[in-house]
C-alpha positions as CSV (number, residue, x, y, z in Angstrom):
1,M,22.6,-20.0,20.6
2,A,21.3,-23.2,22.2
3,K,21.3,-26.8,21.1
4,T,18.3,-29.1,21.5
5,K,18.4,-32.7,20.2
6,N,20.6,-32.1,17.1
7,K,18.9,-28.7,16.4
8,L,20.6,-25.4,16.8
9,I,18.3,-22.7,18.1
10,M,19.4,-19.3,17.0
11,P,17.2,-16.2,17.0
12,D,16.5,-14.8,13.6
13,K,17.4,-11.3,14.8
14,L,21.0,-12.6,15.5
15,V,21.3,-13.7,11.9
16,M,19.6,-10.5,10.5
17,N,22.0,-8.3,12.4
18,K,24.9,-9.9,10.6
19,I,23.6,-9.3,7.1
20,Y,25.0,-6.3,5.4
21,I,24.5,-4.7,2.0
22,I,27.7,-4.3,0.1
23,R,28.1,-3.8,-3.7
24,G,24.3,-4.0,-3.9
25,Q,24.2,-7.5,-2.5
26,R,23.1,-8.9,0.8
27,I,26.2,-10.5,2.3
28,M,27.6,-11.9,5.6
29,L,31.2,-11.5,6.7
30,D,33.6,-14.4,7.4
31,M,34.0,-13.4,11.0
32,D,30.3,-13.4,11.6
33,L,29.8,-16.7,9.8
34,A,32.7,-18.2,11.8
35,E,31.0,-17.2,15.0
36,L,27.6,-18.7,13.9
37,Y,29.3,-21.9,12.6
38,Q,31.3,-22.1,15.9
39,V,34.7,-22.2,14.2
40,E,37.6,-19.9,14.1
41,T,37.7,-17.3,11.4
42,K,41.1,-18.5,10.2
43,Q,39.8,-22.1,9.9
44,L,36.8,-20.8,7.8
45,K,39.2,-18.8,5.6
46,R,41.5,-21.8,5.3
47,Q,38.7,-24.1,4.1
48,V,37.6,-21.4,1.6
49,R,41.1,-21.0,0.2
50,R,41.5,-24.8,-0.1
51,N,38.3,-24.9,-2.2
52,I,38.6,-21.5,-3.9
53,D,37.2,-22.9,-7.2
54,R,33.9,-23.4,-5.5
55,F,33.6,-19.6,-4.7
56,P,33.3,-17.5,-7.9
57,E,33.1,-13.7,-7.5
58,D,29.3,-13.8,-7.2
59,F,29.5,-16.3,-4.3
60,M,32.4,-14.6,-2.3
61,F,34.6,-11.6,-2.6
62,E,37.1,-9.9,-0.3
63,L,36.2,-6.4,0.8
64,T,38.3,-3.5,-0.2
65,T,40.0,-1.4,2.4
66,K,37.5,1.4,1.7
67,E,34.5,-0.9,2.0
68,F,35.8,-2.3,5.3
69,E,36.4,1.2,6.7
70,N,32.9,2.3,5.6
71,L,31.4,-0.8,7.3
72,R,33.4,-0.2,10.5
73,S,32.4,3.4,10.6
74,Q,28.7,2.4,10.7
75,F,29.3,0.8,14.1
76,G,31.3,3.6,15.8
77,T,33.8,1.6,17.8
78,S,35.0,-1.6,16.4
79,N,34.7,-4.9,18.2
80,W,36.5,-6.7,15.4
81,G,40.0,-5.9,16.7
82,G,43.0,-5.9,14.5
83,I,42.8,-7.9,11.3
84,R,45.6,-9.1,9.0
85,Y,43.5,-9.7,5.9
86,M,40.4,-8.0,4.6
87,P,37.2,-9.9,5.5
88,M,35.6,-12.2,3.0
89,A,32.0,-11.4,2.1
90,F,29.7,-14.3,1.3
91,T,26.5,-13.9,-0.7
92,E,23.6,-16.3,-0.1
93,Q,25.0,-18.8,-2.7
94,G,28.4,-18.5,-1.1
95,M,27.0,-19.4,2.2
96,A,25.4,-22.5,0.7
97,M,28.7,-23.5,-0.7
98,L,30.5,-22.7,2.6
99,S,28.2,-25.1,4.5
100,S,29.3,-27.9,2.2
101,V,33.0,-27.0,2.6
102,L,32.8,-26.9,6.4
103,N,30.8,-30.1,6.5
104,S,29.7,-30.3,10.1
105,E,26.3,-30.8,11.8
106,T,26.6,-27.3,13.2
107,A,27.3,-25.8,9.8
108,L,24.3,-27.6,8.4
109,Q,22.0,-26.4,11.1
110,V,23.3,-22.8,10.9
111,H,23.0,-22.9,7.1
112,I,19.4,-24.0,7.3
113,Q,18.6,-21.1,9.7
114,I,20.4,-18.6,7.5
115,I,18.5,-19.7,4.4
116,R,15.2,-19.4,6.3
117,V,16.1,-15.8,7.3
118,F,17.1,-14.9,3.8
119,T,13.9,-16.4,2.4
120,R,11.8,-14.4,5.0
121,M,13.7,-11.2,4.0
122,K,12.9,-11.8,0.4
123,E,9.3,-12.3,1.2
124,M,9.2,-9.1,3.2
125,I,10.9,-7.2,0.4
126,M,8.4,-8.5,-2.2
127,M,5.5,-7.7,0.1
128,H,6.7,-4.1,0.5
129,K,7.4,-3.9,-3.2
130,D,3.7,-4.8,-3.9
131,I,2.5,-2.2,-1.5
132,L,4.7,0.4,-3.0
133,L,3.4,-0.4,-6.5
134,Q,-0.2,-0.1,-5.3
135,L,0.6,3.2,-3.7
136,E,2.2,4.5,-6.9
137,K,-0.9,3.4,-8.9
138,I,-3.3,5.2,-6.5
139,E,-1.1,8.3,-6.6
140,K,-1.2,8.3,-10.4
141,E,-5.0,7.9,-10.4
142,L,-5.5,10.7,-7.9
143,A,-3.1,13.1,-9.6
144,G,-5.6,13.6,-12.4
145,H,-8.5,13.9,-9.9
146,N,-7.0,17.0,-8.2
147,E,-8.0,19.3,-11.1
148,D,-11.4,17.6,-11.4
149,I,-12.1,18.1,-7.7
150,T,-11.0,21.8,-7.8
151,L,-13.4,22.3,-10.7
152,I,-16.3,20.6,-8.8
153,F,-15.7,22.9,-5.8
154,E,-15.7,26.0,-8.1
155,Y,-19.1,24.9,-9.5
156,L,-20.4,24.2,-6.0
157,K,-19.4,27.7,-4.8
158,K,-21.2,29.2,-7.8
159,L,-24.3,27.2,-7.0
160,L,-24.2,28.2,-3.3
161,N,-23.4,31.9,-4.1
162,P,-25.1,32.6,-7.4
163,P,-24.3,36.0,-8.9
164,Q,-27.1,38.5,-8.3
165,P,-28.7,39.9,-11.5
166,P,-28.5,43.7,-11.6
167,R,-31.6,45.2,-9.8
168,P,-33.5,48.1,-11.2
169,Q,-32.9,51.2,-9.3
170,I,-35.6,52.4,-7.0
171,G,-36.0,56.0,-6.3
172,F,-36.7,59.4,-7.7
173,L,-35.0,60.7,-10.8
174,R,-33.7,64.2,-11.0
175,K,-34.2,66.4,-13.8
176,G,-32.0,65.3,-16.7
177,E,-31.5,61.7,-15.4
178,E,-33.6,59.6,-17.5
């Protein structure tokens, strides 16, 4: 991360790599947010606990031990070290509230960057959803055509190879064959 004239420059990929899906929601963990906001994790947690009424369950929740273990197992070795308390998970709304609780220029700039990344992710998801819907529509239309196409090919084969009418026999007849 670099600073230029009151603006914090942070690659989108850095933010995207810190977004996880837990309980069906896109979240960021307290330790990752603390790193981005350039504060200590314990300071971030302290500010949240002091203002806990601003963080309902749909804004912030603490991970269960099982959720944390599953998350850690995705990364192989842990670079998180030992922790005393389970990490806090912040939804997009929780991050917005967090930036107001931290109340610093860096927090404001980081929050703006995070919101932009979340917005782009939503746009990408919506674009992919539209493409998937179009593909499903085409698939449904083509499903009925398979039988029609098969029937057309059968008729074409019959036209190209018409059945031969029985030909009259040529030759001599023996006595008794008439």
